[in-house]
MARZA-517260 format. One record per residue (C-alpha): residue in one letter; x, y, z. Coordinates in steps of 0.05 Angstrom, whole numbers, plus 5000, padded with zeros to 4 digits. Layout:
+---------+------+-------+------+
: residuo : east : north :   up :
+---------+------+-------+------+
:       A :    X :     Y :    Z :
...
+---------+------+-------+------+
This chain:
+---------+------+-------+------+
: residuo : east : north :   up :
+---------+------+-------+------+
:       M : 4262 :  9135 : 4928 :
:       S : 4275 :  9198 : 4914 :
:       A : 4319 :  9243 : 4962 :
:       I : 4350 :  9305 : 4977 :
:       I : 4403 :  9316 : 5031 :
:       V : 4405 :  9388 : 5057 :
:       T : 4474 :  9410 : 5088 :
:       G : 4504 :  9474 : 5102 :
:       T : 4556 :  9525 : 5103 :
:       D : 4555 :  9534 : 5184 :
:       T : 4519 :  9524 : 5241 :
:       E : 4455 :  9570 : 5257 :
:       I : 4446 :  9594 : 5194 :
:       G : 4366 :  9574 : 5187 :
:       K : 4382 :  9503 : 5158 :
:       T : 4325 :  9468 : 5192 :
:       V : 4274 :  9514 : 5179 :
:       F : 4298 :  9507 : 5098 :
:       S : 4284 :  9430 : 5113 :
:       A : 4222 :  9440 : 5148 :
:       A : 4201 :  9482 : 5093 :
:       L : 4224 :  9442 : 5024 :
:       T : 4196 :  9378 : 5060 :
:       G : 4124 :  9405 : 5064 :
:       A : 4130 :  9433 : 4988 :
:       L : 4158 :  9361 : 4961 :
:       G : 4111 :  9331 : 5009 :
:       A : 4164 :  9299 : 5035 :
:       S : 4187 :  9250 : 5098 :
:       Y : 4247 :  9278 : 5140 :
:       W : 4303 :  9253 : 5171 :
:       K : 4356 :  9272 : 5215 :
:       P : 4411 :  9223 : 5227 :
:       V : 4440 :  9248 : 5282 :
:       Q : 4413 :  9299 : 5326 :
:       A : 4461 :  9327 : 5376 :
:       G : 4435 :  9380 : 5435 :
:       T : 4355 :  9379 : 5443 :
:       D : 4323 :  9444 : 5487 :
:       E : 4296 :  9432 : 5566 :
:       E : 4240 :  9391 : 5536 :
:       G : 4279 :  9338 : 5491 :
:       H : 4260 :  9365 : 5429 :
:       G : 4314 :  9378 : 5374 :
:       D : 4310 :  9398 : 5305 :
:       A : 4262 :  9340 : 5285 :
:       E : 4198 :  9374 : 5329 :
:       T : 4213 :  9435 : 5285 :
:       V : 4211 :  9407 : 5217 :
:       S : 4146 :  9363 : 5246 :
:       A : 4109 :  9432 : 5268 :
:       L : 4125 :  9469 : 5218 :
:       S : 4119 :  9429 : 5162 :
:       G : 4058 :  9378 : 5184 :
:       R : 4099 :  9319 : 5143 :
:       P : 4125 :  9258 : 5173 :
:       V : 4189 :  9254 : 5218 :
:       L : 4232 :  9195 : 5225 :
:       P : 4267 :  9175 : 5285 :
:       S : 4345 :  9196 : 5286 :
:       A : 4388 :  9143 : 5286 :
:       Y : 4426 :  9176 : 5341 :
:       R : 4395 :  9230 : 5391 :
:       L : 4445 :  9259 : 5431 :
:       K : 4442 :  9309 : 5490 :
:       T : 4505 :  9350 : 5480 :
:       P : 4507 :  9406 : 5447 :
:       C : 4561 :  9394 : 5396 :
:       S : 4594 :  9369 : 5338 :
:       P : 4562 :  9296 : 5341 :
:       H : 4631 :  9259 : 5346 :
:       L : 4644 :  9301 : 5405 :
:       A : 4571 :  9295 : 5431 :
:       A : 4571 :  9225 : 5425 :
:       E : 4637 :  9217 : 5470 :
:       I : 4613 :  9267 : 5524 :
:       D : 4551 :  9217 : 5520 :
:       G : 4582 :  9161 : 5520 :
:       V : 4550 :  9134 : 5455 :
:       T : 4582 :  9102 : 5395 :
:       I : 4562 :  9121 : 5328 :
:       E : 4565 :  9064 : 5286 :
:       I : 4562 :  9087 : 5210 :
:       D : 4528 :  9018 : 5190 :
:       R : 4461 :  9056 : 5222 :
:       L : 4463 :  9117 : 5186 :
:       V : 4428 :  9093 : 5118 :
:       L : 4378 :  9126 : 5090 :
:       P : 4305 :  9102 : 5101 :
:       Q : 4270 :  9078 : 5057 :
:       V : 4208 :  9110 : 5044 :
:       D : 4146 :  9118 : 5002 :
:       G : 4154 :  9186 : 4971 :
:       P : 4207 :  9236 : 4984 :
:       L : 4257 :  9243 : 5033 :
:       V : 4286 :  9304 : 5058 :
:       A : 4355 :  9292 : 5099 :
:       E : 4393 :  9337 : 5138 :
:       G : 4458 :  9337 : 5171 :
:       A : 4491 :  9377 : 5229 :
:       G : 4520 :  9439 : 5225 :
:       G : 4567 :  9455 : 5151 :
:       V : 4597 :  9402 : 5101 :
:       L : 4656 :  9386 : 5138 :
:       V : 4631 :  9370 : 5219 :
:       P : 4653 :  9309 : 5241 :
:       V : 4595 :  9249 : 5240 :
:       T : 4657 :  9206 : 5281 :
:       R : 4736 :  9219 : 5281 :
:       Q : 4739 :  9177 : 5220 :
:       L : 4678 :  9205 : 5184 :
:       L : 4653 :  9277 : 5165 :
:       F : 4591 :  9290 : 5139 :
:       A : 4612 :  9304 : 5073 :
:       D : 4634 :  9234 : 5071 :
:       L : 4575 :  9205 : 5090 :
:       F : 4542 :  9250 : 5037 :
:       A : 4579 :  9218 : 4989 :
:       R : 4567 :  9150 : 5002 :
:       W : 4491 :  9158 : 5005 :
:       G : 4501 :  9183 : 4930 :
:       R : 4440 :  9233 : 4929 :
:       P : 4442 :  9312 : 4905 :
:       V : 4455 :  9359 : 4966 :
:       V : 4425 :  9425 : 4976 :
:       L : 4476 :  9478 : 5007 :
:       V : 4439 :  9525 : 5056 :
:       A : 4481 :  9586 : 5059 :
:       R : 4464 :  9656 : 5103 :
:       T : 4471 :  9716 : 5058 :
:       G : 4515 :  9759 : 5108 :
:       L : 4586 :  9774 : 5111 :
:       G : 4637 :  9712 : 5099 :
:       T : 4579 :  9679 : 5064 :
:       I : 4626 :  9670 : 4992 :
:       N : 4673 :  9648 : 5029 :
:       H : 4641 :  9593 : 5065 :
:       S : 4597 :  9575 : 5013 :
:       L : 4656 :  9567 : 4951 :
:       L : 4698 :  9525 : 5011 :
:       S : 4630 :  9475 : 5015 :
:       I : 4614 :  9462 : 4941 :
:       E : 4694 :  9447 : 4931 :
:       A : 4689 :  9409 : 4992 :
:       L : 4635 :  9368 : 4968 :
:       R : 4652 :  9363 : 4892 :
:       A : 4722 :  9331 : 4913 :
:       R : 4690 :  9278 : 4945 :
:       G : 4634 :  9271 : 4881 :
:       V : 4576 :  9296 : 4916 :
:       D : 4529 :  9319 : 4865 :
:       V : 4510 :  9394 : 4889 :
:       L : 4436 :  9413 : 4870 :
:       G : 4440 :  9481 : 4890 :
:       V : 4446 :  9538 : 4934 :
:       A : 4389 :  9562 : 4976 :
:       F : 4396 :  9628 : 5008 :
:       V : 4366 :  9651 : 5077 :
:       G : 4368 :  9720 : 5100 :
:       D : 4370 :  9790 : 5072 :
:       A : 4377 :  9803 : 5002 :
:       V : 4449 :  9811 : 4974 :
:       E : 4449 :  9808 : 4908 :
:       D : 4524 :  9812 : 4894 :
:       S : 4541 :  9760 : 4942 :
:       E : 4486 :  9706 : 4914 :
:       A : 4502 :  9719 : 4849 :
:       T : 4578 :  9708 : 4853 :
:       I : 4574 :  9642 : 4897 :
:       A : 4525 :  9622 : 4836 :
:       A : 4576 :  9642 : 4786 :
:       I : 4642 :  9623 : 4815 :
:       G : 4619 :  9562 : 4852 :
:       G : 4584 :  9545 : 4779 :
:       V : 4510 :  9524 : 4816 :
:       K : 4448 :  9533 : 4814 :
:       R : 4423 :  9596 : 4853 :
:       L : 4350 :  9558 : 4885 :
:       G : 4318 :  9618 : 4916 :
:       R : 4325 :  9653 : 4976 :
:       L : 4282 :  9649 : 5045 :
:       P : 4273 :  9707 : 5083 :
:       R : 4278 :  9717 : 5151 :
:       L : 4200 :  9712 : 5180 :
:       A : 4173 :  9760 : 5238 :
:       T : 4121 :  9710 : 5254 :
:       L : 4147 :  9641 : 5236 :
:       N : 4092 :  9587 : 5244 :
:       R : 4072 :  9525 : 5187 :
:       E : 4026 :  9578 : 5140 :
:       T : 4085 :  9635 : 5139 :
:       L : 4135 :  9593 : 5121 :
:       T : 4106 :  9555 : 5067 :
:       E : 4078 :  9626 : 5038 :
:       A : 4150 :  9640 : 5035 :
:       F : 4188 :  9582 : 5006 :
:       A : 4119 :  9590 : 4950 :
:       A : 4141 :  9662 : 4937 :
:       H : 4217 :  9651 : 4933 :
:       F : 4225 :  9587 : 4909 :
:       R : 4207 :  9533 : 4844 :
:       S : 4186 :  9469 : 4876 :
:       E : 4204 :  9438 : 4808 :
:       D : 4276 :  9450 : 4820 :
:       F : 4275 :  9406 : 4874 :
:       R : 4247 :  9345 : 4831 :
+---------+------+-------+------+
């Protein structure tokens, strides 16, 4: 099985949209182990990825209603997150697994997402915004992952081009600059597929 983990430097930076683009480009299945927070119709990131990629989406191990860090959302919802349930699913073909929020978001009060990624032993793509503060957030995230022995495949940026910040993160962090996904005025499967093809190389993820 070939699995890639997608994580981010923060929440609400475009990580799920990037995950959808990557899932579609690789012809992969998608899995979000813990979904914390859904809309009024009960939809979460899995539904977004399904609509934007057209690829199979696997059920989350935990689907929580409260929109906050998984450790607290579980407590508020009266759910106990069992680590043994957070094992990468076995699928035919590639798998894209997306974390929640940033690298050091707690899954439980004893386990951070970076620790979970280390258990999985699969390469990680770090999604980073291009705006002010991204150098600090990105380099801290890279250090946190490497401190746990996690292989950082590279950084995927989201937003308007900021050449110096993107180049600086790649150089100081010693990571591959995978590409940049621009903000799309119209977001749908077609525009996202075109944008990913224009700004990334699928072979960098294989």
